N, C-alpha and C positions, 0 to 999 in steps of 0.2 A: 504494500500500500504506498503510495506517494502524497506526502503533503506539500507538493511544489504549487508553482503557479498554475491556476486553471484558467487558460486561457478564454475559454467560454465565458466562465463566470466575470472575467476581467472586462471582457468586451461588452457584455450585458450592462455592467456597473458604468462603464464609459458612455454607452449609449444612453442610460438613463440619466446621467449628469447632462448630457449635451440636450437631451430633450427638456429638461427642467431649466437648464439655461435659456433654451428657446421660448419655452413658455413664460419665464421672466422677463426676456427681451420683449417679446410682444406686450406685456402688461405694462412695461415703462413706455413702449411707443404710444399704446393707447393713452397713457396718462400725460405724456407730452402733447398729444393731440389734443387733449380736452383742456389742457392749459393753454394751449394756443388760440383754441375757439373762445375760451374767455377774455383773453386779452385781445382778441380780435373784437369782441363785442365791448371794449373798453373797461372792462373789469380788471383790476388788479389782483395779481396773484401773490402779493407780497414774496416774489422769488429772490429778493435780494435786500439786504438791510445793513445797519450798522449798530453797533451796541454803545451803550455810554463808555467813556473812556476819558481819563483826567490825567495830562491835557488831551483835548480832541486832536486827531489826527485829519479827521475830514471835517468838512463845513457841515455836514448834515448830522455829526455829533454834539455841535454847539448847542447848548440848553437842555441836554439830556440830563437826567438824574440817575443816579446808581439804579440798577436793574432795568433800566428802559432801554428799548430799541426803536428804531426809526425805519420805515420802509423807504427804500431808496429805487424801487422799480420804476424805469420809465422817467420822463423829463418832466418834473414839475406836476405830476399827476397826483400820486397818492400821497397823503401826509399823515399816515397811520403811525401812532406812537403807542408801542405795546409797554405796559408796567412791569411785565415779566415775561420769562419765558414761557411758561403756560399760557398766558394772554396771547402770545405771537402765535403759538402751535395751534392754538383754539381758532384763531381768524383764518390760519391756513387750511385746517382741518375743516373748516365751515363752508369751503369752497365746493 
C-alpha cells in the first residue's frame, strides 16, 4: 500500500479551487457592475475616504475629529462624514 501523492485527488482539488475562484471572480464582477450602476445614477458609494489625522495630510482631513472619516469619492459631490468605522461601513452596506 502506498501513501504517496494521489494524482487524481490532487487534480480534483485543483479543479475545485479553480471553480471556487471562478465563482468568486463572477461575484466580484457583479458587485462592480452594481456599484458602477449606482455611480451612473449619481449615487455615492463611499468607495474612498480619509480618516482623522493630526496633523492633516490631505485637505479633506481638515476639520475632522478623532474617529471621524470623510468621503472623498468624486469631485465635490458627497460630503458624508462618519463618526466611527461602524457608521462608515453601515452607510456602505446600506447601498
